[in-house]
Residue, then its C-alpha position, 0 to 999 in steps of 0.5 A: m500500499k502506498k502512504r500519502e506523502f505531504n510535501f508541506e505543512i497542511m490542516t490535520q482534517i485535510k491530511e486525515r479525510w479520505s472516502p471510506r466504505a465501513f460504516s458503523s450504524e451508530k446514530i450521530e448526534e443531531e448537533d453533528i448533523n446540524a454543525i456539518l450543514e452550518a459549515a456547509r452554508y458558510a462557503p463562499s459563493c459567486f454573488n453570494e447566492q449559496p445555490w447548495r441545497f441538502i435533502v436529508a436522511k437520518e430516519e429508517v424511512e427517509l434512510a430506505k428511500m435514499l438508499d433505493i435511489l443508489t447502485p447496488q455497489n454503493q447499497i452493499w455499504a451505504k446502508n450502514a451509514p446513519v446519515l445520507l444527503l442528497i446534494l443539489s445545486k440550484k442552476t440560476f440566480e436568485l438575483d435576475g433568474r440569469e444562468n449561474y455558470w458557477n453553481m456546481f463549483d460553490t456547490g462543490t466547495a460547500w461540500g468540501y466545508l462539510s467533509l472537513e467539519a465532519q472530519r474534525r468531529g471524528l465522522i467519516t464522509h463518502a461522496m458518490g456519484g453512483f445513483s440514478k438521478a431520474k430516481a432521485s428526481e422523481a422519489y423527492n419531486i425535484s424540480e428542473q431548477y437544481t442540478i442533482i450532484a451527489v450522495v453522501a454517506v456520513g457517520k462513524y467508521g464501522n467494523f472493516n471486516e464487514l465489508p466484502d472481500a472486494l471492498k476491503e481491498r479498497e478501504v485504504p487512503e488513496t494517493r494524489k498526483a504530485l504538484d507539478e502534475i496538476i500546476i499547469k505552467 
């Protein structure tokens, strides 16, 4: 297994954050759920539009509904997460109704803030693209004015040994490209 290498001193939460799949089904405190959403609320956005929206599933019926929109591969492990979030982004400016070209950029920043606050609180997060946008739109009656972006599992780290073998192999923090690979000169 390759170890992550950090060339510069950065926030501990960034260094420690990754996307595990071994979730504990242990409930998390309402205060923690609200705090991670509060962190997202304070992300910067173009014209302070704050285009992000969250549908929060934390009760059994809500979780089953959200789980149903996930691909079978993600359902295998996400079924243990005590909270699932569906992230949406408003496509237009409230200011004047024009297209907000930056809406998904801003919503991604809000997700980043949310994930770092979760990490700070001892929680894990795993964002997923493996879900049906059509099922999500129908299940939650989502208007065309929103882009459906991702589903995020939130909770505490669980028992690694409960994962299927194929997922156990992937249950490690992944390495990152070198700085010189991501900076265009």
